[in-house]
N, C-alpha and C positions, 0 to 999 in steps of 0.2 A: 465715811464713804470708803469704798473697796475702789483701789485703783492699782491699774496692773502696768508695769512697764510698756511702751512702744506704742499705747491707744492714746488714742483722739479724745477726749471730755471737753461734757459743754458744765461749767461749773457756775451755780449763779446762786446769788440769797437777797431778798429783799428788807426795805425798814421796818419795824416794829411801828404797826398802827399811821403807816402813810408817810410816817414821820421823813422831811427831808434827809438824807445822807450827805448830800455835796452841797454845803453851803456858798460858797464860794468858791473862786478859780485854785485857790492856794489847795483846798480838800481834795480838788481832782488829780491836781501834782502832787500830792504826799499822798492818797492812796495810789498812784502808779508807782509813783518812789516805792513804795514797800512790797507794790508786786516785783519789782525789780530785784529789788533786793533780796527777798525771802524765796524769790520764787525760784528764779533765773539758773539756779544749782538741779531745781527736782524736773523742771520741766520747760519746754518750748511756748510763749504766746503765740499763739495761731490767731487769733481773733480779739478785738477786747471792745468792750463799749458800758460808759460808765452815764449812768443815769443817774436824774438827781433824787431816785429813791430806789436803789437797785442798782445791780450790776451785773454781766454776762461777763465772761472767759473763756475761749477756748483752748485750748494746752494739750501739746503732745509730751505723754510721761516719758522721761530719760530715766530718773531715778525716783522711786519710791523714799527712798532713806537715803536723806547724804552723814557723810562722818563731816564732826568740825573741829576744829580745833580750838584755842582760846586766843588764837593771832588773827583771825579769820575774821572780826568787827561780826562776826554770827550769831551774836548774843550770850553764846555758853559754848562748853566743848564738850563732846559726847557726837551721841547721834540724833535726828531730828526727823519725824515721818512728812509726807507732804501734806498729813491731813494735818501737824503740828505748827506748820506754817503756816496755812491757810488760819489755823487759828489764831498765832501770832498776829498775823495781816488786820486782823477783822477786833480781838481785843484791842490792840493798843491804837488801831485808829479810832475806836469807839472811845477810849480814854481821852486822847488827843480832841476829840467831837465835845464829848461831853464837859471838857475844861476851857475851849473856846466857848462853847455854848450856856456854857453855867447849867446841866443839868442831870440828873443817876437815872439811873435805870440802861434794860440793853436796847442797843440799839438796833442790831440785825434781829432774822430772825433765830431761832434754836438751831436748826437745822440747815446748814449750806447744805444744796444739792448738787451735786455730780453727777451724770448722763456718759456714758460709756458711747462714741457715736461710731465705733471703726468694728462694732459686734454685729452680728446679722439680727433686725430687729423687722417685726410687722410694719410694714410702710404701702398703703394702696398706689398703685400702680398711674400715673397718669395718663387718660385716653382721650380719644376723642372720633368722633364718624363721618369716613368720608363714603365715596358718591359706593367706595367698593366695600364697605364694612366699617366695623369699629378696629382703630387700630390701638395697640396698647403698645403703650411707650414704658418698658419697664430696665432702670437701669440695676445693676446691683447693688443692693441696700449699703455693702462696703462707701460705695461714691453717693448712692441720694443721699442717704441720712446727713451726716460732714456738709454737703451743700445749701442742705435744706437750714443745719442751722447757721451755717455760716453769714446765711442769707439774711436769716432773724436776726442775729444777736446785730449785724448791719443797718436791718432796717425798724429797728428799735426806735429812736427816735425821730421819724418820720411814723410813724403807729402811732407813738405819743402828741404828733403834732406839734414837735417846737421847731422842728425845720424840714424843709422841701426836700431836700435831698439827704440821703446818708452821710456824705463826705461833708455840707455843711455843720456837720455836729462837730465839734473840737475835741471830746473825751470819748473817741471811737480809733480804734485803727482801718476803717471806711478813710479816710484821709491818709493814710500811707499805700492802700490798694490804689487809689485812684490818683497816685504819682502827686499829690497837693504838700504834701511833707514826706520828706526819709526820715520817718523815725526808726530806731531799736530795736523797739522792745517785741516788737512783731517780726518774726519767722517764714519770709514773703517766699523763701526757697520752698521751706518745707508745706504749706499753703498751696504752693505747684506742683509739689511732691503727690500731695492726696489728693490730685486733680479739683482742687478748691478756687471759682474763680469768680471777680466780684463783677455781678451786672451781670 
């Protein structure tokens, strides 16, 4: 994965063969703790959703590489890239679940995906017909694509028929944005700076 400082990214991965990744509530909480511990120095989390078989993160990259010292409690000294931190999260979570469920083999698919949301992309404009002709609603791509992804991440549990409303799913930042929880993992101010709105 190629990351650039100062950009928003959608990061996602799913299980191999449809295996359930998060079995118990404690599994979700442990994965979120790993995100907080290992990604916080690299990036701000803008949105997230953990689903039974996969996860989605929207992050803003602050530092592609961080410097560690032996007293930091971050596993080792030296430097670590954002890619390495994501790899540590997935490997250490996989090992923990393998022990919990007594299985072997890879839990997640081999390649975690990261899509930059703040670089221009080709997105079809929305349009509608009126009595006065066709009206095309074109937002700048740097605003349009992040908002679509933000909505997609939060609507995952609804699309999967797990809940009726996004904020009903406990393991998503939708609860923070809807005001039902005052969590500290997501940076709501940064979402506002990017013009991202919930609903």
